[in-house]
Every structure is written in C-alpha cells, then in structure tokens.
RODORO-231975 format. One record per residue: residue number from 0; residue in one letter; chain; x, y, z of N, C-alpha, C, O in turn. Coordinates in pm, whole numbers, plus 50000, padded with zeros to 5 digits. Example, Ala and Ser with C-alpha at 12.3 -4.5 7.8 and 13.67 -1.06 7.14 Angstrom:
@seq=0, type=A, mol=A, n_xx=51319, n_yy=49431, n_zz=50780, ca_xx=51230, ca_yy=49550, ca_zz=50780, c_xx=51320, c_yy=49670, c_zz=50780, o_xx=51424, o_yy=49668, o_zz=50846;
@seq=1, type=S, mol=A, n_xx=51285, n_yy=49775, n_zz=50708, ca_xx=51367, ca_yy=49894, ca_zz=50714, c_xx=51290, c_yy=50003, c_zz=50787, o_xx=51341, o_yy=50114, o_zz=50804;
***
This chain:
@seq=0, type=M, mol=A, n_xx=59679, n_yy=91035, n_zz=06773, ca_xx=59672, ca_yy=91142, ca_zz=06678, c_xx=59817, c_yy=91179, c_zz=06640, o_xx=59909, o_yy=91174, o_zz=06722;
@seq=1, type=S, mol=A, n_xx=59832, n_yy=91215, n_zz=06515, ca_xx=59963, ca_yy=91258, ca_zz=06467, c_xx=59981, c_yy=91409, c_zz=06491, o_xx=59885, o_yy=91481, o_zz=06519;
@seq=2, type=V, mol=A, n_xx=60104, n_yy=91452, n_zz=06478, ca_xx=60127, ca_yy=91597, ca_zz=06492, c_xx=60048, c_yy=91676, c_zz=06389, o_xx=59989, o_yy=91779, o_zz=06420;
@seq=3, type=E, mol=A, n_xx=60047, n_yy=91626, n_zz=06268, ca_xx=59970, ca_yy=91698, ca_zz=06161, c_xx=59825, c_yy=91705, c_zz=06195, o_xx=59766, o_yy=91811, o_zz=06178;
@seq=4, type=S, mol=A, n_xx=59763, n_yy=91598, n_zz=06242, ca_xx=59619, ca_yy=91605, ca_zz=06274, c_xx=59596, c_yy=91696, c_zz=06394, o_xx=59496, o_yy=91767, o_zz=06399;
@seq=5, type=D, mol=A, n_xx=59688, n_yy=91696, n_zz=06491, ca_xx=59675, ca_yy=91793, ca_zz=06603, c_xx=59681, c_yy=91938, c_zz=06556, o_xx=59602, o_yy=92021, o_zz=06601;
@seq=6, type=V, mol=A, n_xx=59772, n_yy=91967, n_zz=06467, ca_xx=59787, ca_yy=92100, ca_zz=06413, c_xx=59660, c_yy=92140, c_zz=06334, o_xx=59611, o_yy=92252, o_zz=06349;
@seq=7, type=L, mol=A, n_xx=59609, n_yy=92049, n_zz=06253, ca_xx=59490, ca_yy=92081, ca_zz=06174, c_xx=59367, c_yy=92096, c_zz=06263, o_xx=59277, o_yy=92174, o_zz=06232;
@seq=8, type=A, mol=A, n_xx=59361, n_yy=92020, n_zz=06376, ca_xx=59251, ca_yy=92042, ca_zz=06471, c_xx=59264, c_yy=92181, c_zz=06537, o_xx=59162, o_yy=92244, o_zz=06561;
@seq=9, type=A, mol=A, n_xx=59382, n_yy=92229, n_zz=06565, ca_xx=59397, ca_yy=92364, ca_zz=06617, c_xx=59359, c_yy=92464, c_zz=06509, o_xx=59300, o_yy=92568, o_zz=06541;
@seq=10, type=E, mol=A, n_xx=59389, n_yy=92437, n_zz=06388, ca_xx=59349, ca_yy=92527, ca_zz=06275, c_xx=59196, c_yy=92534, c_zz=06273, o_xx=59140, o_yy=92643, o_zz=06256;
@seq=11, type=Q, mol=A, n_xx=59130, n_yy=92425, n_zz=06289, ca_xx=58984, ca_yy=92426, ca_zz=06286, c_xx=58928, c_yy=92503, c_zz=06403, o_xx=58828, o_yy=92573, o_zz=06387;
@seq=12, type=R, mol=A, n_xx=58990, n_yy=92493, n_zz=06526, ca_xx=58949, ca_yy=92573, ca_zz=06638, c_xx=58972, c_yy=92719, c_zz=06609, o_xx=58890, o_yy=92801, o_zz=06652;
@seq=13, type=F, mol=A, n_xx=59076, n_yy=92758, n_zz=06539, ca_xx=59099, ca_yy=92895, ca_zz=06499, c_xx=58988, c_yy=92943, c_zz=06409, o_xx=58933, o_yy=93050, o_zz=06434;
@seq=14, type=F, mol=A, n_xx=58954, n_yy=92871, n_zz=06307, ca_xx=58848, ca_yy=92910, ca_zz=06214, c_xx=58712, c_yy=92921, c_zz=06286, o_xx=58637, o_yy=93015, o_zz=06261;
@seq=15, type=T, mol=A, n_xx=58681, n_yy=92827, n_zz=06374, ca_xx=58559, ca_yy=92830, ca_zz=06449, c_xx=58553, c_yy=92953, c_zz=06537, o_xx=58449, o_yy=93018, o_zz=06546;
@seq=16, type=A, mol=A, n_xx=58663, n_yy=92989, n_zz=06604, ca_xx=58669, ca_yy=93107, ca_zz=06689, c_xx=58654, c_yy=93233, c_zz=06606, o_xx=58592, o_yy=93329, o_zz=06653;
@seq=17, type=L, mol=A, n_xx=58707, n_yy=93238, n_zz=06488, ca_xx=58687, ca_yy=93355, ca_zz=06396, c_xx=58540, c_yy=93369, c_zz=06360, o_xx=58482, o_yy=93477, o_zz=06370;
@seq=18, type=L, mol=A, n_xx=58483, n_yy=93259, n_zz=06319, ca_xx=58340, ca_yy=93261, ca_zz=06278, c_xx=58247, c_yy=93302, c_zz=06395, o_xx=58146, o_yy=93369, o_zz=06375;
@seq=19, type=D, mol=A, n_xx=58284, n_yy=93262, n_zz=06515, ca_xx=58203, ca_yy=93296, ca_zz=06630, c_xx=58245, c_yy=93427, c_zz=06695, o_xx=58185, o_yy=93469, o_zz=06795;
@seq=20, type=A, mol=A, n_xx=58348, n_yy=93494, n_zz=06640, ca_xx=58406, ca_yy=93613, ca_zz=06700, c_xx=58432, c_yy=93596, c_zz=06848, o_xx=58403, o_yy=93684, o_zz=06929;
@seq=21, type=D, mol=A, n_xx=58489, n_yy=93479, n_zz=06882, ca_xx=58510, ca_yy=93442, ca_zz=07020, c_xx=58656, c_yy=93471, c_zz=07059, o_xx=58746, o_yy=93390, o_zz=07034;
@seq=22, type=L, mol=A, n_xx=58677, n_yy=93587, n_zz=07120, ca_xx=58811, ca_yy=93633, ca_zz=07156, c_xx=58881, c_yy=93542, c_zz=07251, o_xx=59001, o_yy=93519, o_zz=07238;
@seq=23, type=D, mol=A, n_xx=58808, n_yy=93487, n_zz=07349, ca_xx=58867, ca_yy=93394, ca_zz=07445, c_xx=58921, c_yy=93270, c_zz=07374, o_xx=59033, o_yy=93226, o_zz=07399;
@seq=24, type=A, mol=A, n_xx=58839, n_yy=93215, n_zz=07285, ca_xx=58883, ca_yy=93097, ca_zz=07209, c_xx=59001, c_yy=93126, c_zz=07120, o_xx=59091, o_yy=93043, o_zz=07108;
@seq=25, type=L, mol=A, n_xx=59005, n_yy=93246, n_zz=07056, ca_xx=59119, ca_yy=93286, ca_zz=06978, c_xx=59246, c_yy=93292, c_zz=07059, o_xx=59350, o_yy=93240, o_zz=07019;
@seq=26, type=E, mol=A, n_xx=59237, n_yy=93356, n_zz=07174, ca_xx=59355, ca_yy=93367, ca_zz=07263, c_xx=59398, c_yy=93232, c_zz=07311, o_xx=59517, o_yy=93209, o_zz=07332;
@seq=27, type=A, mol=A, n_xx=59304, n_yy=93141, n_zz=07330, ca_xx=59339, ca_yy=93007, ca_zz=07380, c_xx=59411, c_yy=92925, c_zz=07276, o_xx=59497, o_yy=92843, o_zz=07310;
@seq=28, type=V, mol=A, n_xx=59379, n_yy=92944, n_zz=07151, ca_xx=59438, ca_yy=92858, ca_zz=07045, c_xx=59565, c_yy=92924, c_zz=06984, o_xx=59646, o_yy=92853, o_zz=06924;
@seq=29, type=L, mol=A, n_xx=59584, n_yy=93054, n_zz=06997, ca_xx=59693, ca_yy=93124, ca_zz=06935, c_xx=59802, c_yy=93164, c_zz=07038, o_xx=59772, o_yy=93195, o_zz=07153;
@seq=30, type=T, mol=A, n_xx=59923, n_yy=93161, n_zz=06997, ca_xx=60031, ca_yy=93210, ca_zz=07085, c_xx=60055, c_yy=93356, c_zz=07068, o_xx=60018, o_yy=93414, o_zz=06966;
@seq=31, type=P, mol=A, n_xx=60117, n_yy=93418, n_zz=07171, ca_xx=60134, ca_yy=93567, ca_zz=07159, c_xx=60215, c_yy=93612, c_zz=07039, o_xx=60202, o_yy=93727, o_zz=06996;
@seq=32, type=D, mol=A, n_xx=60299, n_yy=93523, n_zz=06983, ca_xx=60376, ca_yy=93558, ca_zz=06864, c_xx=60306, c_yy=93521, c_zz=06731, o_xx=60368, o_yy=93527, o_zz=06625;
@seq=33, type=F, mol=A, n_xx=60179, n_yy=93485, n_zz=06737, ca_xx=60104, ca_yy=93449, ca_zz=06620, c_xx=60110, c_yy=93563, c_zz=06513, o_xx=60103, o_yy=93681, o_zz=06545;
@seq=34, type=L, mol=A, n_xx=60124, n_yy=93523, n_zz=06390, ca_xx=60120, ca_yy=93618, ca_zz=06275, c_xx=60029, c_yy=93562, c_zz=06169, o_xx=60037, o_yy=93443, o_zz=06136;
@seq=35, type=L, mol=A, n_xx=59941, n_yy=93646, n_zz=06112, ca_xx=59862, ca_yy=93610, ca_zz=06001, c_xx=59915, c_yy=93692, c_zz=05883, o_xx=59933, o_yy=93814, o_zz=05895;
@seq=36, type=I, mol=A, n_xx=59940, n_yy=93627, n_zz=05767, ca_xx=59994, ca_yy=93696, ca_zz=05660, c_xx=59894, c_yy=93700, c_zz=05545, o_xx=59848, o_yy=93597, o_zz=05495;
@seq=37, type=D, mol=A, n_xx=59862, n_yy=93824, n_zz=05504, ca_xx=59769, ca_yy=93849, ca_zz=05391, c_xx=59846, c_yy=93828, c_zz=05260, o_xx=59932, o_yy=93908, o_zz=05224;
@seq=38, type=V, mol=A, n_xx=59817, n_yy=93723, n_zz=05192, ca_xx=59891, ca_yy=93694, ca_zz=05068, c_xx=59863, c_yy=93792, c_zz=04955, o_xx=59942, o_yy=93803, o_zz=04862;
@seq=39, type=F, mol=A, n_xx=59752, n_yy=93862, n_zz=04961, ca_xx=59720, ca_yy=93957, ca_zz=04858, c_xx=59804, c_yy=94087, c_zz=04869, o_xx=59851, o_yy=94141, o_zz=04769;
@seq=40, type=S, mol=A, n_xx=59822, n_yy=94134, n_zz=04993, ca_xx=59892, ca_yy=94257, ca_zz=05014, c_xx=60032, c_yy=94237, c_zz=05067, o_xx=60116, o_yy=94327, o_zz=05059;
@seq=41, type=G, mol=A, n_xx=60058, n_yy=94119, n_zz=05124, ca_xx=60185, ca_yy=94094, ca_zz=05187, c_xx=60188, c_yy=94149, c_zz=05332, o_xx=60292, o_yy=94144, o_zz=05397;
@seq=42, type=S, mol=A, n_xx=60077, n_yy=94199, n_zz=05381, ca_xx=60071, ca_yy=94251, ca_zz=05516, c_xx=60086, c_yy=94143, c_zz=05619, o_xx=60042, o_yy=94030, o_zz=05598;
@seq=43, type=V, mol=A, n_xx=60147, n_yy=94178, n_zz=05732, ca_xx=60158, ca_yy=94088, ca_zz=05841, c_xx=60069, c_yy=94141, c_zz=05951, o_xx=60081, o_yy=94256, o_zz=05993;
@seq=44, type=I, mol=A, n_xx=59978, n_yy=94057, n_zz=05999, ca_xx=59880, ca_yy=94098, ca_zz=06106, c_xx=59921, c_yy=94026, c_zz=06237, o_xx=59912, o_yy=93903, o_zz=06243;
@seq=45, type=P, mol=A, n_xx=59965, n_yy=94096, n_zz=06337, ca_xx=59999, ca_yy=94032, ca_zz=06460, c_xx=59874, c_yy=94002, c_zz=06543, o_xx=59767, o_yy=94057, o_zz=06514;
@seq=46, type=L, mol=A, n_xx=59884, n_yy=93919, n_zz=06641, ca_xx=59774, ca_yy=93873, ca_zz=06726, c_xx=59693, c_yy=93988, c_zz=06778, o_xx=59570, o_yy=93986, o_zz=06762;
@seq=47, type=E, mol=A, n_xx=59752, n_yy=94090, n_zz=06839, ca_xx=59675, ca_yy=94200, ca_zz=06898, c_xx=59592, c_yy=94275, c_zz=06795, o_xx=59481, o_yy=94318, o_zz=06826;
@seq=48, type=A, mol=A, n_xx=59643, n_yy=94290, n_zz=06674, ca_xx=59564, ca_yy=94353, ca_zz=06571, c_xx=59443, c_yy=94270, c_zz=06529, o_xx=59333, o_yy=94321, o_zz=06506;
@seq=49, type=L, mol=A, n_xx=59467, n_yy=94138, n_zz=06520, ca_xx=59356, ca_yy=94045, ca_zz=06484, c_xx=59249, c_yy=94052, c_zz=06592, o_xx=59130, o_yy=94068, o_zz=06562;
@seq=50, type=L, mol=A, n_xx=59290, n_yy=94041, n_zz=06717, ca_xx=59193, ca_yy=94045, ca_zz=06826, c_xx=59117, c_yy=94178, c_zz=06826, o_xx=58996, o_yy=94180, o_zz=06853;
@seq=51, type=S, mol=A, n_xx=59183, n_yy=94286, n_zz=06797, ca_xx=59120, ca_yy=94416, ca_zz=06796, c_xx=59013, c_yy=94429, c_zz=06691, o_xx=58904, o_yy=94477, o_zz=06721;
@seq=52, type=V, mol=A, n_xx=59039, n_yy=94385, n_zz=06564, ca_xx=58940, ca_yy=94395, ca_zz=06460, c_xx=58826, c_yy=94296, c_zz=06479, o_xx=58711, o_yy=94326, o_zz=06445;
@seq=53, type=V, mol=A, n_xx=58857, n_yy=94179, n_zz=06531, ca_xx=58748, ca_yy=94083, ca_zz=06558, c_xx=58663, c_yy=94131, c_zz=06672, o_xx=58540, o_yy=94124, o_zz=06664;
@seq=54, type=G, mol=A, n_xx=58726, n_yy=94181, n_zz=06783, ca_xx=58652, ca_yy=94227, ca_zz=06899, c_xx=58565, c_yy=94350, c_zz=06867, o_xx=58455, o_yy=94363, o_zz=06921;
@seq=55, type=S, mol=A, n_xx=58611, n_yy=94435, n_zz=06785, ca_xx=58534, ca_yy=94557, ca_zz=06746, c_xx=58437, c_yy=94530, c_zz=06633, o_xx=58363, o_yy=94621, o_zz=06595;
@seq=56, type=R, mol=A, n_xx=58433, n_yy=94411, n_zz=06579, ca_xx=58350, ca_yy=94371, ca_zz=06471, c_xx=58382, c_yy=94440, c_zz=06338, o_xx=58299, o_yy=94445, o_zz=06247;
@seq=57, type=Q, mol=A, n_xx=58504, n_yy=94492, n_zz=06328, ca_xx=58550, ca_yy=94546, ca_zz=06200, c_xx=58578, c_yy=94435, c_zz=06101, o_xx=58575, o_yy=94452, o_zz=05979;
@seq=58, type=L, mol=A, n_xx=58607, n_yy=94319, n_zz=06160, ca_xx=58627, ca_yy=94195, ca_zz=06078, c_xx=58521, c_yy=94095, c_zz=06127, o_xx=58516, o_yy=94057, o_zz=06244;
@seq=59, type=R, mol=A, n_xx=58436, n_yy=94056, n_zz=06032, ca_xx=58335, ca_yy=93957, ca_zz=06064, c_xx=58342, c_yy=93845, c_zz=05959, o_xx=58335, o_yy=93869, o_zz=05839;
@seq=60, type=C, mol=A, n_xx=58354, n_yy=93728, n_zz=06008, ca_xx=58352, ca_yy=93614, ca_zz=05913, c_xx=58221, c_yy=93540, c_zz=05928, o_xx=58182, o_yy=93498, o_zz=06037;
@seq=61, type=T, mol=A, n_xx=58153, n_yy=93526, n_zz=05815, ca_xx=58020, ca_yy=93458, ca_zz=05818, c_xx=58030, c_yy=93313, c_zz=05774, o_xx=57944, o_yy=93232, o_zz=05809;
@seq=62, type=R, mol=A, n_xx=58132, n_yy=93281, n_zz=05698, ca_xx=58152, ca_yy=93143, ca_zz=05653, c_xx=58292, c_yy=93129, c_zz=05605, o_xx=58352, o_yy=93225, o_zz=05556;
@seq=63, type=M, mol=A, n_xx=58346, n_yy=93009, n_zz=05619, ca_xx=58479, ca_yy=92976, ca_zz=05573, c_xx=58480, c_yy=92834, c_zz=05522, o_xx=58412, o_yy=92746, o_zz=05575;
@seq=64, type=H, mol=A, n_xx=58557, n_yy=92814, n_zz=05419, ca_xx=58576, ca_yy=92681, ca_zz=05367, c_xx=58724, c_yy=92662, c_zz=05341, o_xx=58781, o_yy=92729, o_zz=05255;
@seq=65, type=L, mol=A, n_xx=58785, n_yy=92573, n_zz=05412, ca_xx=58926, ca_yy=92544, ca_zz=05397, c_xx=58945, c_yy=92463, c_zz=05272, o_xx=58897, o_yy=92350, o_zz=05265;
@seq=66, type=V, mol=A, n_xx=59013, n_yy=92518, n_zz=05172, ca_xx=59032, ca_yy=92454, ca_zz=05045, c_xx=59157, c_yy=92364, c_zz=05046, o_xx=59159, o_yy=92257, o_zz=04986;
@seq=67, type=D, mol=A, n_xx=59260, n_yy=92410, n_zz=05115, ca_xx=59385, ca_yy=92345, ca_zz=05109, c_xx=59462, c_yy=92378, c_zz=05230, o_xx=59454, o_yy=92492, o_zz=05277;
@seq=68, type=A, mol=A, n_xx=59540, n_yy=92286, n_zz=05286, ca_xx=59626, ca_yy=92313, ca_zz=05401, c_xx=59745, c_yy=92222, c_zz=05394, o_xx=59733, o_yy=92104, o_zz=05363;
@seq=69, type=L, mol=A, n_xx=59860, n_yy=92276, n_zz=05423, ca_xx=59987, ca_yy=92205, ca_zz=05428, c_xx=60053, c_yy=92237, c_zz=05560, o_xx=60076, o_yy=92354, o_zz=05591;
@seq=70, type=V, mol=A, n_xx=60085, n_yy=92136, n_zz=05638, ca_xx=60150, ca_yy=92157, ca_zz=05770, c_xx=60298, c_yy=92125, c_zz=05758, o_xx=60337, o_yy=92021, o_zz=05703;
@seq=71, type=G, mol=A, n_xx=60381, n_yy=92216, n_zz=05811, ca_xx=60523, ca_yy=92191, ca_zz=05809, c_xx=60589, c_yy=92275, c_zz=05920, o_xx=60524, o_yy=92354, o_zz=05990;
@seq=72, type=G, mol=A, n_xx=60715, n_yy=92254, n_zz=05931, ca_xx=60788, ca_yy=92334, ca_zz=06031, c_xx=60874, c_yy=92247, c_zz=06116, o_xx=60842, o_yy=92130, o_zz=06138;
@seq=73, type=P, mol=A, n_xx=60990, n_yy=92305, n_zz=06166, ca_xx=61078, ca_yy=92228, ca_zz=06248, c_xx=61038, c_yy=92227, c_zz=06394, o_xx=60968, o_yy=92317, o_zz=06441;
@seq=74, type=G, mol=A, n_xx=61082, n_yy=92127, n_zz=06464, ca_xx=61068, ca_yy=92123, ca_zz=06609, c_xx=60925, c_yy=92136, c_zz=06660, o_xx=60832, o_yy=92079, o_zz=06602;
@seq=75, type=P, mol=A, n_xx=60907, n_yy=92211, n_zz=06770, ca_xx=60775, ca_yy=92220, ca_zz=06832, c_xx=60683, c_yy=92321, c_zz=06763, o_xx=60570, o_yy=92340, o_zz=06808;
@seq=76, type=S, mol=A, n_xx=60729, n_yy=92386, n_zz=06656, ca_xx=60653, ca_yy=92487, ca_zz=06584, c_xx=60586, c_yy=92426, c_zz=06465, o_xx=60632, o_yy=92324, o_zz=06413;
@seq=77, type=A, mol=A, n_xx=60478, n_yy=92485, n_zz=06420, ca_xx=60415, ca_yy=92438, ca_zz=06298, c_xx=60374, c_yy=92562, c_zz=06213, o_xx=60333, o_yy=92666, o_zz=06266;
@seq=78, type=I, mol=A, n_xx=60385, n_yy=92547, n_zz=06087, ca_xx=60337, ca_yy=92651, ca_zz=05994, c_xx=60233, c_yy=92585, c_zz=05911, o_xx=60256, o_yy=92479, o_zz=05854;
@seq=79, type=V, mol=A, n_xx=60113, n_yy=92649, n_zz=05904, ca_xx=60009, ca_yy=92599, ca_zz=05820, c_xx=59995, c_yy=92696, c_zz=05704, o_xx=59972, o_yy=92815, o_zz=05723;
@seq=80, type=T, mol=A, n_xx=60009, n_yy=92643, n_zz=05585, ca_xx=59986, ca_yy=92727, ca_zz=05465, c_xx=59864, c_yy=92667, c_zz=05393, o_xx=59842, o_yy=92546, o_zz=05394;
@seq=81, type=G, mol=A, n_xx=59791, n_yy=92754, n_zz=05334, ca_xx=59671, ca_yy=92710, ca_zz=05264, c_xx=59589, c_yy=92825, c_zz=05224, o_xx=59635, o_yy=92939, o_zz=05227;
@seq=82, type=H, mol=A, n_xx=59468, n_yy=92799, n_zz=05186, ca_xx=59373, ca_yy=92913, ca_zz=05157, c_xx=59236, c_yy=92874, c_zz=05193, o_xx=59201, o_yy=92756, o_zz=05199;
@seq=83, type=T, mol=A, n_xx=59155, n_yy=92977, n_zz=05217, ca_xx=59014, ca_yy=92954, ca_zz=05252, c_xx=58929, c_yy=93028, c_zz=05155, o_xx=58807, o_yy=93024, o_zz=05165;
***
C-alpha cells in the first residue's frame, strides 16, 4: 500500500466511525491534536469538541459520500482536503 492509500483508508475509518457514532473508533483513528475545519464558517473543531457532540448525539451523520479528496503534507503527517 502507498502512503496515500493508507491515509485514505484512515479517512474511510473516520467516516465510518462518524456514521456509527462510535467514539472508540474515532479515538482510535484520530490523534489528540486532530482538527476539523468547517469551510463554511471557518470554525476549527478540536477532537474533544467533536467527540462531545457525537457522543451526546448533537451531531448525527446518517449518510456521507466522499466527493473529492486530496492527500498532502510533509513528513509523517498528512492533510486530507476534500468535501463530502
């Protein structure tokens, strides 16, 4: 597997965990410094905030379709940009 395919597989695990509201799976796939950026408002959502709204069911995802994804970043880090 390539680095890009490994990163995209982790991205798929992230989406699956969101759809399943599986906090353990989210914590397993995301690092403590994970940030989600809302492109509409420019808001930055840290991991603890994401886990809180998913765990309390304030955020529920019923379906997702990945339209586009671009993997990049230096060294051992990766940044995935795209939209669902």
